[in-house]
C-alpha positions as CSV (number, residue, x, y, z in Angstrom):
1,M,-60.5,-19.4,83.5
2,A,-56.9,-20.7,83.6
3,K,-56.4,-24.2,83.5
4,K,-54.6,-26.4,86.7
5,T,-52.3,-29.0,84.7
6,A,-52.3,-32.5,87.2
7,L,-49.4,-30.9,88.9
8,Y,-51.1,-28.0,90.4
9,E,-51.0,-29.0,94.2
10,E,-47.6,-30.0,93.9
11,H,-46.5,-26.9,92.5
12,I,-48.0,-25.0,95.4
13,K,-46.3,-27.7,97.7
14,A,-43.0,-26.8,96.1
15,G,-43.4,-22.8,96.7
16,G,-43.9,-22.5,93.1
17,N,-44.5,-18.6,91.9
18,L,-47.6,-19.4,89.9
19,I,-48.5,-17.3,86.9
20,E,-51.0,-17.5,83.8
21,F,-49.0,-19.1,81.1
22,A,-50.8,-20.6,77.5
23,G,-54.0,-20.6,79.2
24,Y,-52.9,-22.8,82.3
25,M,-51.6,-21.6,85.7
26,L,-48.0,-22.8,85.9
27,P,-44.3,-22.0,88.0
28,V,-42.2,-19.4,86.7
29,N,-39.8,-20.3,89.6
30,Y,-39.5,-22.1,93.0
31,P,-37.8,-20.3,95.8
32,K,-34.1,-20.9,95.0
33,G,-34.8,-19.0,92.3
34,I,-34.4,-18.9,87.9
35,I,-31.3,-18.8,88.2
36,S,-30.1,-21.6,90.7
37,E,-32.8,-23.8,88.8
38,H,-31.2,-22.8,85.3
39,Q,-27.7,-24.0,86.7
40,T,-29.0,-27.1,88.1
41,V,-30.4,-27.9,84.6
42,R,-26.8,-27.0,83.2
43,N,-24.9,-29.1,86.0
44,E,-27.2,-31.5,87.5
45,V,-30.8,-32.6,86.6
46,G,-34.1,-30.8,86.6
47,M,-37.7,-31.2,86.0
48,F,-40.4,-29.6,84.2
49,D,-43.9,-29.6,84.2
50,V,-44.9,-29.5,80.3
51,S,-48.4,-30.7,80.8
52,H,-49.6,-27.3,78.6
53,M,-48.2,-28.6,75.7
54,G,-50.6,-29.7,73.1
55,E,-50.9,-33.5,71.6
56,I,-52.3,-33.9,68.1
57,L,-52.9,-37.8,66.3
58,V,-53.1,-37.8,62.7
59,K,-53.9,-41.1,61.3
60,G,-55.3,-42.9,58.3
61,Q,-53.9,-45.1,55.3
62,D,-52.8,-41.5,53.5
63,A,-51.0,-40.0,57.0
64,K,-47.3,-40.3,55.6
65,N,-48.3,-38.5,52.4
66,W,-50.1,-36.0,53.7
67,L,-47.8,-34.4,56.7
68,E,-45.2,-34.8,53.9
69,R,-47.4,-31.9,52.3
70,V,-47.6,-30.5,55.7
71,M,-44.8,-30.1,57.0
72,T,-41.3,-28.3,56.3
73,N,-39.4,-31.2,57.2
74,R,-39.0,-35.1,55.9
75,V,-41.5,-37.7,57.4
76,G,-41.8,-40.2,55.0
77,D,-38.3,-41.7,56.0
78,L,-39.4,-41.5,59.7
79,N,-39.3,-45.4,61.3
80,K,-41.1,-46.2,64.5
81,G,-39.7,-45.0,67.1
82,Q,-38.3,-42.0,65.8
83,V,-39.0,-38.2,66.3
84,R,-38.5,-35.4,64.1
85,Y,-39.0,-31.4,64.6
86,S,-40.6,-29.7,61.9
87,A,-42.0,-26.4,61.1
88,M,-45.5,-26.3,59.9
89,C,-46.5,-23.3,57.5
90,Y,-49.0,-21.1,56.1
91,E,-49.1,-20.4,52.1
92,N,-47.5,-16.7,52.8
93,G,-43.9,-19.2,54.0
94,G,-45.1,-17.6,57.8
95,C,-44.6,-20.0,60.4
96,V,-48.2,-21.9,61.9
97,D,-45.8,-23.3,64.6
98,D,-43.0,-25.3,65.4
99,L,-43.5,-29.0,66.6
100,L,-42.2,-32.1,66.8
101,I,-43.6,-35.1,65.2
102,Y,-43.4,-38.8,66.4
103,C,-43.8,-42.2,64.4
104,F,-46.3,-44.9,65.8
105,D,-45.9,-46.3,61.9
106,E,-46.3,-44.5,58.4
107,F,-50.2,-44.7,59.5
108,E,-50.2,-43.1,62.8
109,Y,-48.0,-40.2,64.1
110,L,-48.2,-37.7,67.4
111,L,-47.8,-33.9,67.0
112,V,-46.7,-32.3,70.1
113,V,-47.4,-28.5,69.6
114,N,-46.8,-25.5,71.7
115,A,-49.6,-24.9,74.1
116,A,-50.2,-21.5,73.0
117,N,-50.9,-22.6,69.4
118,K,-52.9,-25.8,70.5
119,D,-56.3,-24.3,68.7
120,Q,-54.9,-22.5,66.1
121,D,-52.9,-26.0,64.8
122,Y,-55.4,-28.2,65.2
123,S,-58.0,-25.7,63.3
124,H,-55.2,-25.5,60.6
125,L,-54.9,-29.1,60.5
126,K,-58.4,-30.1,60.5
127,S,-59.1,-27.7,57.4
128,L,-56.4,-29.3,55.3
129,A,-57.2,-32.7,56.0
130,E,-58.1,-35.2,53.3
131,N,-57.9,-39.1,53.8
132,V,-56.5,-38.7,57.4
133,I,-58.4,-38.1,61.2
134,V,-56.9,-35.8,62.4
135,E,-57.4,-35.5,66.2
136,D,-56.7,-33.4,69.5
137,V,-55.6,-36.0,72.1
138,S,-54.1,-33.4,74.5
139,E,-56.2,-34.2,77.5
140,N,-54.9,-37.8,77.3
141,Y,-51.5,-36.7,78.2
142,S,-49.8,-34.9,80.8
143,Q,-46.1,-34.4,80.3
144,L,-42.6,-34.2,82.5
145,A,-39.9,-32.7,80.9
146,I,-36.5,-34.2,82.7
147,Q,-33.4,-32.4,82.1
148,G,-29.6,-32.4,82.5
149,E,-26.3,-33.9,82.9
150,R,-27.6,-36.7,85.6
151,S,-31.0,-37.3,84.0
152,E,-29.8,-40.5,82.5
153,E,-28.6,-42.0,85.7
154,V,-31.2,-40.8,87.6
155,L,-34.3,-41.9,85.0
156,A,-32.3,-45.4,84.5
157,K,-32.8,-46.4,88.3
158,L,-36.7,-46.0,87.0
159,F,-37.4,-47.5,83.6
160,E,-35.8,-48.4,80.5
161,L,-35.0,-45.5,78.5
162,P,-34.6,-44.8,74.6
163,R,-30.9,-44.7,73.2
164,E,-30.8,-42.5,70.0
165,Y,-31.2,-38.9,70.3
166,F,-34.7,-37.7,68.7
167,S,-36.7,-41.5,69.3
168,F,-39.1,-42.7,71.8
169,I,-40.6,-45.9,73.6
170,E,-43.3,-46.9,75.3
171,N,-43.7,-49.3,78.4
172,E,-46.9,-50.2,79.9
173,T,-47.5,-46.7,81.6
174,F,-45.5,-44.2,79.4
175,L,-44.2,-42.9,76.7
176,I,-40.7,-41.6,76.6
177,S,-38.8,-39.0,74.5
178,K,-35.3,-38.5,74.2
179,T,-35.0,-34.6,73.0
180,G,-35.4,-31.3,74.7
181,Y,-35.7,-27.8,74.9
182,T,-32.3,-26.7,77.2
183,G,-29.2,-27.7,75.1
184,E,-28.7,-30.6,77.6
185,R,-29.5,-34.1,77.6
186,G,-32.8,-34.9,78.6
187,Y,-36.1,-36.9,78.0
188,E,-39.4,-36.1,78.0
189,I,-41.9,-38.8,79.8
190,Y,-45.6,-38.5,78.4
191,G,-48.8,-40.4,80.5
192,K,-52.3,-40.3,82.1
193,A,-52.4,-37.6,85.0
194,D,-52.3,-39.8,87.9
195,D,-49.2,-41.2,87.1
196,I,-47.0,-38.4,86.0
197,V,-48.1,-37.2,89.8
198,K,-46.7,-40.4,91.1
199,L,-43.3,-40.0,89.0
200,W,-43.1,-36.3,89.7
201,Q,-43.3,-37.4,93.7
202,K,-40.8,-40.2,93.2
203,L,-38.2,-38.1,91.5
204,L,-38.5,-35.3,94.4
205,T,-37.1,-38.3,96.7
206,M,-34.7,-38.8,94.2
207,N,-33.4,-34.7,94.7
208,V,-34.5,-33.6,91.4
209,Q,-35.3,-30.1,91.5
210,P,-38.3,-28.8,90.3
211,C,-37.7,-26.0,87.6
212,G,-40.1,-22.9,86.2
213,L,-40.8,-21.1,82.8
214,G,-38.4,-19.2,83.8
215,C,-35.5,-20.8,83.4
216,R,-36.8,-23.0,80.8
217,D,-36.6,-19.8,79.3
218,T,-33.2,-19.1,79.3
219,L,-31.9,-22.2,78.7
220,R,-33.9,-22.8,75.4
221,F,-32.5,-19.2,74.8
222,E,-28.5,-20.2,75.2
223,A,-29.1,-22.9,73.8
224,G,-30.1,-21.6,70.5
225,M,-33.7,-22.8,70.2
226,A,-36.9,-21.0,69.0
227,L,-39.6,-19.6,71.0
228,Y,-42.5,-18.9,68.4
229,G,-44.1,-15.9,69.3
230,N,-40.1,-14.4,69.7
231,E,-38.0,-16.0,66.7
232,L,-41.1,-17.6,65.1
233,G,-44.6,-16.2,63.7
234,R,-47.2,-16.3,61.2
235,D,-45.5,-13.5,59.1
236,I,-41.8,-14.9,59.5
237,L,-40.2,-17.8,57.5
238,P,-38.4,-20.6,59.2
239,S,-34.9,-19.5,58.0
240,E,-35.8,-15.9,59.3
241,G,-36.5,-17.4,62.6
242,G,-32.9,-19.5,63.3
243,I,-34.7,-23.1,62.3
244,G,-34.0,-23.1,58.4
245,F,-32.2,-26.7,59.0
246,A,-35.9,-27.8,59.4
247,V,-37.1,-26.9,55.5
248,K,-36.2,-29.6,53.2
249,C,-36.6,-27.6,49.6
250,D,-36.1,-30.6,47.2
251,K,-40.1,-31.7,48.3
252,D,-42.8,-30.0,48.5
253,F,-44.7,-28.8,51.2
254,I,-47.2,-25.4,51.6
255,G,-45.5,-22.3,52.0
256,K,-42.4,-23.1,49.8
257,K,-43.4,-21.1,46.8
258,A,-43.3,-17.9,49.2
259,M,-40.4,-18.7,50.7
260,S,-38.4,-18.9,47.3
261,D,-40.4,-15.7,46.1
262,K,-39.2,-13.6,49.0
263,E,-37.1,-10.4,47.5
264,E,-35.4,-9.3,51.0
265,P,-35.0,-12.4,53.2
266,R,-34.6,-11.8,57.0
267,I,-31.7,-13.8,59.2
268,L,-31.4,-14.2,63.0
269,I,-28.1,-13.6,64.4
270,G,-26.7,-13.3,68.0
271,L,-25.7,-10.2,69.8
272,E,-23.5,-9.9,72.5
273,M,-23.7,-6.0,74.4
274,T,-20.9,-4.4,74.7
275,G,-22.2,-1.3,75.9
276,R,-24.1,-1.1,79.2
277,G,-28.2,-2.6,78.4
278,I,-30.2,-5.8,78.5
279,A,-31.9,-6.1,75.1
280,R,-35.0,-7.3,75.1
281,K,-37.7,-8.8,72.8
282,G,-38.8,-5.7,70.3
283,Y,-36.5,-3.5,70.9
284,P,-35.1,-1.9,67.6
285,V,-31.6,-2.5,66.0
286,F,-29.4,0.1,63.8
287,L,-26.2,0.0,61.7
288,G,-25.3,4.0,62.0
289,E,-28.3,5.5,61.5
290,T,-30.5,2.6,59.7
291,E,-32.5,0.5,61.5
292,V,-32.1,-2.5,60.1
293,G,-33.6,-5.4,62.4
294,V,-35.7,-6.2,66.1
295,V,-34.4,-8.0,68.9
296,T,-36.6,-11.2,69.2
297,S,-34.6,-12.7,72.7
298,G,-32.3,-11.5,74.9
299,T,-31.4,-11.7,78.6
300,M,-28.3,-11.5,81.0
301,S,-27.0,-15.0,80.2
302,P,-26.9,-16.9,83.7
303,T,-24.2,-19.2,81.8
304,L,-22.2,-17.0,80.1
305,N,-22.8,-14.0,82.6
306,K,-23.0,-11.6,79.8
307,A,-25.7,-9.7,77.7
308,I,-26.9,-11.8,74.8
309,A,-29.7,-11.8,72.3
310,N,-31.1,-12.6,69.4
311,A,-31.8,-10.1,66.2
312,R,-33.8,-10.7,62.9
313,V,-31.8,-8.2,60.7
314,L,-31.9,-7.7,56.9
315,K,-29.6,-10.5,55.8
316,G,-27.2,-7.9,53.7
317,F,-26.3,-6.6,57.0
318,S,-25.9,-9.3,58.8
319,E,-21.6,-9.7,58.8
320,E,-21.1,-6.1,59.7
321,E,-19.0,-5.4,62.8
322,E,-20.8,-3.2,64.9
323,Y,-24.8,-2.5,65.7
324,E,-26.4,-0.8,68.2
325,V,-29.4,-1.5,70.0
326,E,-32.4,1.2,70.6
327,I,-32.7,0.6,75.1
328,R,-35.3,3.4,76.5
329,D,-34.5,5.9,73.9
330,K,-30.6,5.2,73.7
331,K,-28.1,3.8,71.8
332,V,-26.4,0.4,73.3
333,T,-23.5,-1.2,70.8
334,A,-23.7,-4.5,70.8
335,K,-21.3,-6.7,68.4
336,P,-22.3,-10.2,66.5
337,I,-21.5,-13.4,67.8
338,K,-22.1,-16.8,67.5
339,R,-25.3,-18.7,67.7
340,P,-25.8,-21.2,69.4
341,F,-24.9,-19.4,72.6
342,Y,-23.9,-22.4,74.8
343,K,-23.2,-26.0,73.7
344,R,-23.0,-28.8,76.1
345,R,-19.9,-29.9,76.3
346,D,-19.9,-33.9,75.2
């Protein structure tokens, strides 16, 4: 049976269209619809219930060095209050997950992981644990993401905010970070269930629009954010999923050798459909008669008002002038375009 977040009743009151996602009942959208919510975040401010995300605490005298080996990105130079995005890989170089690392100090870190992967992440970390304590603390947290141009303006009326991108601060009630998954300025608020419900209700009185999973996906996609299960997976290298920037090959980490040994690497590219049709996840990509890749995500962009897609293709073909995507047994033309498809104005 699907779980309910602390905000379940609030979603019902707001007219949320609820579905089961990652084991939780969560809203896809509210009455105004996905496109309205998408544009609200792009131009104003919206809020998301992301209480389904997983939180895993790593602590101990060797926590810093241990995480340095487990994560593809650097951990050793993180200072208290800093956040870093990283992948965590298997020996074959494929992704266990992509996640955020919150540094409390060199002996204690909070990993915020994808909800659908929480159990496998926790098992993976526990299997590797040496001289560290790994603890699933997800039940201790509910979480709101407040995203959009006016997010700082709104939240600054309620409490102090972190100043630097990818940093966090704590007050008596909340842990507040400045990161985001939409391409806009934004914040994540972690706290106890009752406090998060009260914050949601307060933000409603400040005209912050509730937003659902539907626009969260279109927003992240336009902004070039990877999604596990689409761009990333257990047999996909971080570089093949578009997050090569989070891999630091001047240090040792699990999966590094497999990455360097791979003979036929793939690359993630952006496509704009020039023929009629919308490319969806799993659609094959062709160059002439040769199948060279697959669509990982695709939609009609609410911001750009055109059909765009991510495609993972063999690296040698990535600079070609024109591809074709097979949509319902028909090949539709597409041209490569730069990712991310959208960048915030400032």
